[in-house]
C-alpha positions in Angstrom: -20.5 -34.5 -1.8 -19.4 -30.8 -2.1 -21.9 -28.3 -0.9 -22.8 -25.5 -3.4 -21.2 -22.2 -2.8 -23.3 -19.5 -1.1 -21.5 -16.1 -1.3 -23.8 -14.5 1.3 -23.1 -17.3 3.7 -19.4 -16.6 3.4 -20.0 -12.9 4.1 -22.2 -13.6 7.1 -19.6 -16.0 8.5 -16.9 -13.3 8.1 -19.2 -10.8 9.9 -19.6 -13.2 12.8 -16.0 -14.4 13.1 -13.6 -11.7 11.8 -14.9 -8.2 12.0 -15.0 -6.5 15.4 -18.0 -4.5 14.4 -19.6 -6.0 11.3 -22.6 -3.6 11.4 -20.0 -0.9 10.5 -19.0 -2.6 7.3 -20.5 -2.1 3.9 -21.6 -5.3 2.1 -19.3 -4.4 -0.8 -16.3 -4.3 1.7 -17.4 -7.6 3.3 -17.5 -9.2 -0.2 -13.9 -8.0 -0.9 -12.8 -9.5 2.4 -14.6 -12.8 1.6 -12.8 -12.8 -1.7 -9.4 -12.5 0.0 -10.2 -15.5 2.2 -11.3 -17.6 -0.7 -8.2 -16.7 -2.7 -6.0 -17.5 0.2 -7.7 -20.9 0.6 -7.0 -21.6 -3.0 -3.3 -20.7 -2.8 -3.6 -17.6 -5.0 -0.3 -15.8 -5.5 0.6 -12.7 -7.5 3.5 -10.3 -7.2 2.8 -6.9 -8.6 5.6 -5.5 -10.8 6.3 -1.9 -11.8 3.8 -0.2 -14.1 6.4 -0.3 -16.9 6.8 -4.1 -16.5 3.1 -4.6 -16.2 2.5 -2.6 -19.4 5.1 -4.6 -21.3 3.8 -8.0 -20.2 0.1 -7.3 -21.0 1.2 -5.7 -24.3 2.3 -9.1 -25.6 0.2 -10.6 -28.4 -0.9 -13.6 -26.3 -1.9 -11.5 -23.2 -4.9 -9.6 -24.5 -7.4 -11.7 -22.6 -7.3 -13.5 -19.2 -6.8 -17.3 -19.2 -6.7 -17.9 -15.5 -7.6 -16.3 -12.1 -4.2 -14.5 -11.7 -4.6 -12.9 -15.2 -8.0 -11.4 -14.2 -7.2 -10.3 -10.6 -3.4 -9.8 -10.9 -2.7 -8.6 -14.4 -6.0 -6.8 -14.7 -6.7 -8.5 -18.1 -10.3 -8.6 -19.4 -12.1 -11.9 -19.1 -15.1 -13.7 -20.5 -18.0 -15.0 -18.4 -17.2 -18.5 -17.4 -13.5 -18.0 -16.8 -14.1 -17.2 -13.1 -16.2 -19.5 -11.1 -19.6 -18.6 -9.6 -18.2 -17.9 -6.1 -15.6 -15.4 -7.3 -18.0 -13.7 -9.7 -20.7 -13.4 -7.0 -18.3 -11.7 -4.6 -16.9 -9.4 -7.3 -20.5 -8.4 -8.2 -21.5 -7.8 -4.6 -18.3 -5.7 -4.2 -19.3 -3.6 -7.3 -16.0 -4.6 -8.9 -17.2 -5.8 -12.3 -16.7 -3.4 -15.3 -17.7 -3.7 -18.9 -14.6 -4.1 -21.0 -16.5 -4.3 -24.3 -16.7 -7.1 -26.9 -18.4 -9.4 -24.4 -15.6 -9.0 -21.9 -15.5 -7.9 -18.3 -12.8 -6.5 -16.1 -12.2 -6.3 -12.3 -11.9 -2.9 -10.7 -9.4 -4.3 -8.2 -6.2 -6.3 -8.2 -5.1 -8.7 -5.4 -1.4 -9.1 -4.6 0.6 -11.3 -2.3 3.0 -10.0 0.4 4.6 -11.8 3.3 1.8 -14.5 3.5 -1.1 -12.0 3.2 -3.2 -10.9 0.3 -3.9 -7.2 -0.4 -6.7 -5.8 -2.5 -5.8 -2.5 -4.4 -6.6 -0.6 -7.5 -6.6 -2.3 -10.9 -4.0 -1.5 -13.6 -3.6 1.2 -14.8 -3.8 3.3 -11.7 -4.9 6.5 -13.4 -7.7 7.7 -11.1 -7.1 10.5 -8.6 -8.1 8.2 -5.7 -6.2 5.1 -6.9 -4.7 2.8 -4.3 -1.3 1.9 -5.4 0.7 -1.3 -4.6 3.9 -2.4 -6.3 7.6 -3.0 -5.8 7.8 -0.1 -3.3 5.3 -2.0 -1.1 7.6 -5.0 -1.0 10.7 -3.0 -0.2 8.8 -1.0 2.4 7.6 -4.2 4.1 11.2 -5.5 4.1 12.5 -2.3 5.7 9.9 -2.4 8.5 10.5 -6.1 9.1 14.3 -5.6 9.4 14.0 -2.6 11.7 11.4 -4.1 14.0 13.2 -7.4 14.3 16.4 -5.6 15.1 14.7 -3.4 17.7 11.3 -4.7 18.6 8.7 -2.2 19.8 7.5 -2.4 23.4 4.5 -4.6 23.9 2.0 -1.7 24.3 3.5 0.6 21.7 1.3 3.0 19.8 2.2 2.6 16.1 1.0 4.8 13.3 1.1 3.8 9.6 1.0 7.4 8.1 -0.4 7.5 4.6 -1.2 3.8 4.9 -2.4 3.2 1.3 -3.4 -0.5 1.1 -2.2 -1.0 4.7 1.1 -2.8 4.2 3.0 -1.1 7.0 0.6 -1.7 9.8 -0.2 -5.3 8.7 3.4 -6.2 8.5 4.1 -4.6 11.9 1.3 -6.6 13.5 3.1 -9.9 12.6 6.1 -8.7 14.7 4.4 -6.7 17.4 0.9 -8.2 17.8 0.0 -6.5 21.0 0.8 -3.0 19.8 -2.0 -0.5 19.2 -2.2 0.3 15.5 -3.4 3.4 13.7 -3.8 3.7 9.9 -4.1 7.2 8.4 -4.6 8.4 4.8 -6.0 11.4 3.0 -7.6 9.1 0.5 -10.9 7.6 1.7 -10.6 4.9 -1.0 -7.2 3.9 0.5 -8.6 3.7 4.0 -11.5 1.6 2.7 -9.2 -1.0 1.2 -6.7 -0.8 4.1 -9.5 -1.7 6.4 -10.6 -4.6 4.2 -7.0 -5.9 4.1 -6.5 -5.5 7.8 -9.8 -7.2 8.7 -9.0 -10.1 6.3 -5.6 -10.5 7.9 -7.2 -10.3 11.4 -5.2 -7.2 12.2 -7.0 -4.8 14.6 -6.5 -1.1 13.9 -8.1 2.3 14.1 -8.6 4.2 10.8 -8.1 8.0 10.6 -8.8 10.0 7.5 -6.4 13.0 7.1 -2.9 14.1 6.2 -1.5 14.6 9.6 -1.5 13.2 13.2 -3.8 15.7 14.9 -6.5 13.1 15.6 -4.1 10.6 17.2 -3.3 10.9 20.8 0.1 10.8 22.5 2.4 9.0 23.0 3.3 7.8 19.5 6.1 5.3 19.8 6.6 4.3 16.2 5.6 5.9 12.9 5.9 4.4 9.4 5.7 6.4 6.2 5.9 5.5 2.5 5.1 8.8 0.8 5.0 9.4 -3.0 8.2 10.6 -4.5 7.6 11.0 -8.3 6.8 14.3 -9.9 3.4 13.8 -11.4 2.0 16.4 -13.9 -1.5 15.2 -13.0 -0.9 15.8 -9.2 -2.4 12.5 -8.2 -2.1 12.3 -4.4 -0.8 8.7 -4.3 2.0 9.5 -6.8 3.0 13.2 -6.7 5.9 14.0 -4.3 5.8 17.7 -4.9 8.8 20.1 -5.0 12.4 19.1 -4.2 12.3 17.0 -7.3 9.5 14.9 -5.7 10.9 14.9 -2.1 8.7 17.6 -0.6 5.9 15.4 0.7 8.4 13.0 2.3 10.2 15.9 4.0 6.9 17.4 5.3 5.7 14.0 6.6 9.0 13.5 8.4 8.7 16.9 10.0 5.2 16.2 11.2 6.2 12.8 12.5 9.2 14.0 14.4 7.1 16.7 16.2 4.9 13.9 17.6 7.4 11.1 18.4 7.7 10.1 22.1 11.1 10.0 23.7 12.8 6.9 22.4 10.4 6.7 19.5 11.2 6.0 15.9 10.2 7.1 12.5 10.8 4.6 9.7 10.6 6.5 6.4 10.7 4.8 3.0 10.8 7.0 0.0 12.6 8.1 -3.2 15.1 10.8 -3.8 16.4 12.5 -6.9 20.1 12.6 -7.3 21.1 15.8 -9.1 24.7 16.2 -10.3 25.7 13.6 -7.7 23.9 15.4 -4.8 21.1 13.7 -2.8 18.6 16.6 -2.5 16.2 15.0 0.0 18.9 13.2 1.9 20.6 16.4 2.8 17.3 18.0 3.8 16.6 15.0 6.1 20.0 15.3 7.7 19.3 18.9 8.5 15.8 18.0 9.8 17.2 15.4 12.2 19.7 17.8 13.6 17.1 20.5 14.1 14.8 18.1 15.9 17.5 16.5 18.1 17.1 13.1 16.5 19.6 10.4 15.4 19.3 9.4 11.8 20.3 6.2 10.0 20.0 6.7 6.2 20.8 4.4 3.4 20.0 3.7 -0.3 17.9 0.6 -0.7 17.9 0.7 -4.5 20.1 3.1 -6.5 18.0 3.4 -9.6 14.2 3.1 -10.0 11.6 4.5 -12.4 14.4 5.3 -14.9 11.7 6.0 -17.5 10.7 9.1 -15.6 14.0 10.8 -16.5 12.6 11.2 -20.0 10.2 13.8 -18.6 11.1 17.5 -18.7 10.7 17.8 -14.9 13.7 15.5 -14.5 16.0 17.0 -17.1 18.8 17.7 -14.5 18.4 14.4 -12.5 21.0 11.7 -12.7 18.9 9.0 -11.2 16.1 8.3 -8.7 17.1 6.2 -5.7 14.8 4.6 -3.0 16.1 5.2 0.5 15.4 4.1 4.1 15.6 6.8 6.8 15.2 5.8 10.4 15.0 8.6 12.9 15.3 8.0 16.7 14.4 10.5 19.3 
């Protein structure tokens, strides 16, 4: 006979078995971690699309209300009491994740997405808040870039690896699968991102240190490997997770690359995934990165990973002279 579910028992079990220092974890964060474990055990799977695709799908007449778990925790559709079972509802409630959607409906404040065998909790759609934690197609391409680079040239066993601007924690968690003995650091200026990165890392049994800030000052030398997936879209609302600043959205990536190269150990690498505006056939950011590599005495491998993304942005006045937005992978070697 199946035992009744006890959400608090699950959380206590995770405290004892997973978290290195459970007394340091908020009950809401423990509940989110427990939710990830339950969803994994149930075979939950959801691939997060672009915001434009997400908007189109949930705009269909038959997608106004959740009909299954993935609708509620993937597509961010509102749901009625009774759709989600007691164990999931208890954990969402403990996590403070339930929102009133009106008309007797509720909505989750978080989404859960699948990537390379792990589950990641991140902000619900739409990601409009200033402290939103974004996850989408860029996360999958970023993970693939890291996987390819680390498999081609594995880090040394005791490497110090920094996931700079970690967001939901994709870079560090993917790196751990390939280099499990490396020492991992996850940084972000957004405390909400660090919170969810820690939940995701703990649920994936990935040990890491978490550093709030926009630089590397609080991380000691040597740094052998740095990942960065900075924002690259011009955002009129200046949301930190989205706005790439000047250079048609490339300024944040260029600044992060400069900071990273100043701290790389001899033989170290920076793996930069970002977007670049192509203006009259010219790659603005790409040219700036070539100049930076030369100035810092680094070798640079640079390639387009996707020639055309976020095409809908070109309708905005800030992109009136832009041909296309490409996503690129830049690997610097000192």
